[in-house]
N, C-alpha and C positions, 0 to 999 in steps of 0.2 A: 313500176311492177310493170315486165316485159309478158307480152299476150303473142301470140302470133295465131295464126292457122296452117294448117298443115294439109295434105290428100293429093290426089289424083287430079290431072286438068279433068274441067269442068265438073268441078262437082258444086261449083256454088259459093265457092272463097269471096271472090271478089263482087261479086253477089251481095253478101253479107256484109263488106268490109263498105260496099255504097252505100249501105239503111245503114247502116249506123252514122256513118262521118254526116246522111244524111240526116238523121235525127237528132243528134248532139254536137254538131257542130266542130270547133275542135279541141275544146275544153272538154272533161278530163285528158283526151287524148291525143299525142302525134299518131299519126299513120306514116304509117311503111309502105309505099310499092313493092310490089313483085321484083324482083329481081333478074328472073329469067330474063324475059321480055326488055328488061332496061341494059343487059349487056350486050340479049343482042341487038338493040340500036344504036347502042354507042359505039361496041365493036366490028358490027357484021359475020357474026361469027354464028353457024347454025344450033338449032335447040331443040327439043326432043328428043324425040330416036335419030337425033339428026345429029345432038349435040358431039362436041372432040372432044379430046385432053384440056386445050385450050379455055372454051368450051366453062368446065368443070371446076376451072381455076379461077379463072374470069366472077363463077360463079358466086362458091364458096371463098373469096376474098371479097366479097360485094356485102357476106353474110357476118362475116367480120368486121365490118363497116361498120353496117347497119347496128350493132351490138354496139360496140363502142366509139360512134360518134359522141359528140355531145353528152356524153354522160353524168359528167358533174352538173352539168346547166338541166339535166334533164332533170334529176337530183332537188334541184335549189328549186326550181321552177314548180314540182308537185304533178309532173304527168306522167302520165303509163302508154310507155309504145301500145302501137298497135304491128307488127307483120301481116302483110300477104301472103307469107311462105319464108320457113322459115332452114336451120342447116341440115333438120331430117330430109327436106324435100332437095336436100343437094344430095346427101350422100342416099337416099334411094335410087335415083335418077341415076348418080356415078358409078350405082353397082347398076344397075338397067345397061347401061354403057359395057361397064370390064366384061357382064354375061354375053358381051353381041360383039363383043372387043373392036369395040369401038373409041373406047382408053385403054392406056397402059395399066398393069399391074401399080406403079411409079404414079401415078397420074393418082389412083382409087387410095392406093392408101394414104398420100399426102390429106387425099378428100377426108378419108377415113377420120385421119390426126386432129384435121379442125373438126367435123363435126364432134367429135369426143369432147374437143375443147369446149364449144360453146352447150351444145345440149345442157348444160345444170344451169346457163342461164336463163332460161328461160324459166317462169314462172307458172303460167297457164298454155298450154297448147288445145286446141281446138279441131278438132279431125272430124274434117263432114269429109261424111258417107256418100260413094256414087250412091247409093240407094233413093232412089227418088228425084233424083237428077237423070235429063237425059245427055247425052256427048252431043255437045252444040260443034260445029266449026265453025269461028270467029276469023278465019282468015291467017288465022297465028299458031293458034293449039292443033294436037295433035290429034287426030280423028280418028282414027288406027282405032281398032278395035282388043288388038290382038297386044297391041303397045298398053296400054290405058290398062287391060286385066294383068300385063305382067307389074308393070306399075304398083296395082293396088296389093297385089299380092307381097310384094318386096314392103308397099307401107305395112303392110298387117307383123312383118318380121321383124320392121327398127321398133312399132308400138310396143312389142307383148313384151308382158312388166318385167324380161330378162334381160331386153336391151337397153332401158330405158334410161333417160336421166333421173333427175328428183324434182322434174316438175309436173303441175297435175296436166293431167292429159283429158280431154273428154268432147264425146262423141257428139256430134253433130247431123240428128237424120229426124227426115220428115220435112216438111214446106218450110218455107221461109220463116213462117211466121212462126211457125214453133220453133227453127233453128234459135230465132230471134229470145223468146220468150228462155230457150237455154243457156245462150249466152248471159241475159240478165240476172239469171238467177244463182249464176256462177259465179257471178263479178261481186253481184250481192255480200255473195259472202265474202269481201275483201272486204266493204265498204265499199264498194266503189256501183254508185249510181248514175245507169243508161236509159234513156228515152229508147222504148224500140216502136 
């Protein structure tokens, strides 16, 4: 299975991933780290509200690579992939940047095409709600509340049932422990047992 987290910055995605890794080790999961910071570091491009055409194309390319890398090997080994972010994040941030005229329409259209091709490749997407989580400055994420609120509104738009893919969407709210319990219950429905 391909499982992903999605949501605005500072909503607890990485915290949950770290807890899952800490409790479960590497099997039955292959954990795939977040692509945005990887792109920023590897290519030295701006991210968040300062992203540009190149940033968004690199990010969407990484989402493609994540889904297609080692696909056969993953099936043979019987592991499930868990992503820190997915193509939904890429299109949401691209949409924001288009609205702010930081990327061109042609870039957005390319990102949208990639998003539409990838969205049905995820089996479960856990959406981390901004409720119960404070915006924390880690030196890389944006702490601009207007930016965050705009991004949250765009997530609402893309996660609306009319725009969704075939994946199962699961909302994660509450404390870290409550969110982990929701993850455990959801995965148990697919005969995937995890420790939390």
